N, C-alpha and C positions, 0 to 999 in steps of 0.2 A: 504494500500500500504506500502511495506517495503522500507524505505529510507536508503541508504548507502551514507556516506560522507567521502571523502578524505579531511581532514582539517589539516593544519599545526599548530604547536605550535606558540605562540606569538613570534614575532621576538625579538631577544636579540641584534642583530646588524643591521645596516642599509643595509648590503649586504646579509643578510640571505634570502632565498626564502620563499615565502608564497603562499598558495593555498587553495582553497575551491571548490571542485567539488562534484556534486550530481549524484546519480544513484537511480532510482525508479523502483521497481519491483512489479508486480501484475499478476493475472491470469484472463483473460477475462471470462474463464469458471465459475468463482465464481459469475459472474453477469448473472445468469441463464436466466433471461427473455430475454436477447438480445444475448445469446450465438450463434455464427454462426455455421453452419454445416461444420466442418473442412474437412470432406471427400469430400464434394462438392467443396470446395475451392481448395483442393489438386488436384482433377481431372481437374478442370478448369484451374489452373495454368500450369499443365503439358501439357494440350491440347493446350494452347496458346504458349508453348515454341518455337515450330518451327516457328510460325508466327513472334514472337519477335526477334528471331535470324536472321531473314531476314531484320530487320531494320538496318540502317547504324550504325556503331560503334560510341559511344560517342566521341566527339572531345576533348580528353584529352591526356596528355603525355603518361600515361599508362591507357589504356581504361578500364581495370577491376578495377580501383580505388585502385591499389596497393594490392588487395586481393590475388593475385596469382592464381585466378581461370581461367585466360587466356582469349584470344580474342574471343573464341567460347562459352563463358558462357553467361547466361542471365544477369549476373552482368555487363558484359562489355557493355551492352546496357542501363545501368541505367540512362543515360542522354537523351535517345532517346524516352522514353515513361513515362507516369505517371499513375500508377495503380489506383490512386484516381480520374482519369478522367473517371468518371462513364459513361459518354456519349459514350465512346469508349469501355469500359470494363463493359458491362451490365451484372450484376450478383447480385441477391438479397442478397446472402451471403456476398459479398464484401460491399454492402450497410450497412448491419448489422455491419460488422467489422469496417467500417469507423466510424459509430456512437459510437461503443464501445471504439475505440481508442481516440476519442475526449473526451468521458466521463472520461476515465482514465487519460488523459492529464490534465483535469480540477482538478481531484482528486489529482494528483501529485503536482500541483501548490498550492492547498488548504493546503496540508500537510506541504508545505514549507512556508505558509503564504505569498504567492506571488499573485499579481493580475493577472487575466486573461487578455491577451493582446487584444487590440482592433481589430487587424487583425492577422491572423495566416495563413501562406503559407506552403504548403507541397510538396516535391518532393518524390514520392514513387515508389519503384521497388521491385523485389523479387529475391531471390537467390535459385538456385537448385544445390545441391551438391550430387555427387554420390560416391560410395565406393572408398576410397583412397584420396578424396578431402579434403582440409582444407583451411580455410581463414587465410591468413597471417596478421601480424600486420599492421594496417592502421589507418588513422585518417579521420574523416568526415569534420572537419573545424577548422581553427585556426585564421581566420581574425577577424576584428573588429565587423563583423556582425554575427559571429557564435553563434548558440543558442543551439538547442538540436538535438540529433539523437534518433532514436527509432527502436526497433526490435520487431517483433511478430513471435513467433515460430508456424508454421503451422504443421510441421511433423518432428520429430527427434527421434533418437534412441541412447541413451547413449553418448551424446556430451555435452560440456560446452562451454560457451563464457567467455573470460577473459578480464576484463577491467583494464587498467593500469593507475596508477597515472602519469600524464603528466610530472611532474618534476622528480619523483623518478622512472625512468624506465630503468636504465642501470645497476648499480652495484648490488643492491639488490632490484629488482622491487617490488613495492607495488601494489598488484593485488587484484581484487575482482573476485572470481570464481562464475559464474552464471550457474546453471544447466538448460539445454534446455529442456523444457516441453511443450507439446501442449497447446496452449492458453496463454502462458506466454508473457507478454509485458514488455519491459524494456525501460525506458527513461534515457538518459545519456548526460552529457555535451559533446558537439560536439568535443571538443579538446582531449577527452580521447582516447588513442590508444586502440585497442581491436583486438582479434584474437580468433580462435576456435581450438578445438581438431581436429584430423584427423577423418573424418566420415568413419566408418568401416562396417556399416550395408548395407544390400542388397537394401533396399528401400531408396528412395531419402530423403535427408534432405532438407526441404523447409522452408525458412524464408522470411518474408516480412520486408523490411528495408525502412527507410525514413529519410529525413532531414527536420527539422522544422525550419522555418525562420519567422522573424517579418517584413521582407521586400520582395517585389516581385522580383523574379529572373527568368531567362529563364527556362521554363517548370514547374515552381512552380504553383500549383493550390491554389487559395484562399479558405480555408475551414472554416474560422471563420470570 
């Protein structure tokens, strides 16, 4: 797994900012024994799109999570369903993907010499972008319980995701450019703002997104 870190220099004054944020990147396809069938997942998620859009919109100030994808996007229902609730979303390839995500999560912690948590909870949804769509700058979490966000690229054509240093994001933003490739999984500190290029291909850009938490919250599924 590739580890990227935004880390400040040692403080020279008591008022200087300090930060240390992590991003981890790997590709699930490299773990061949448990590689899911991405075509099956793509077709399944597109087939479920109409059903999910009929769910009530998530109860937030801006329902699409500040992504700019709008009220009629799958993203705007991200609090109304959980893709990891396999009892409702029965698909063997999603089962494989869940197992692969948990494996990569453990690898990410091992690389950082961090202990595996006793309990891990996940809220998982997916995003479908069509030609001309882009995800605007947004943040997954900044409160005292914020932990990790995660993205898995299911289908993409020539797009990137940009992760921004939370403190240095205005004058000369410090960014990490991450190329979107099928099977790529990215873990990142929840407080890192991020956005994408405009999707210009004819086929849909599909990503699975999630929030990882160490405490139970509404709609979060205990996966560890």
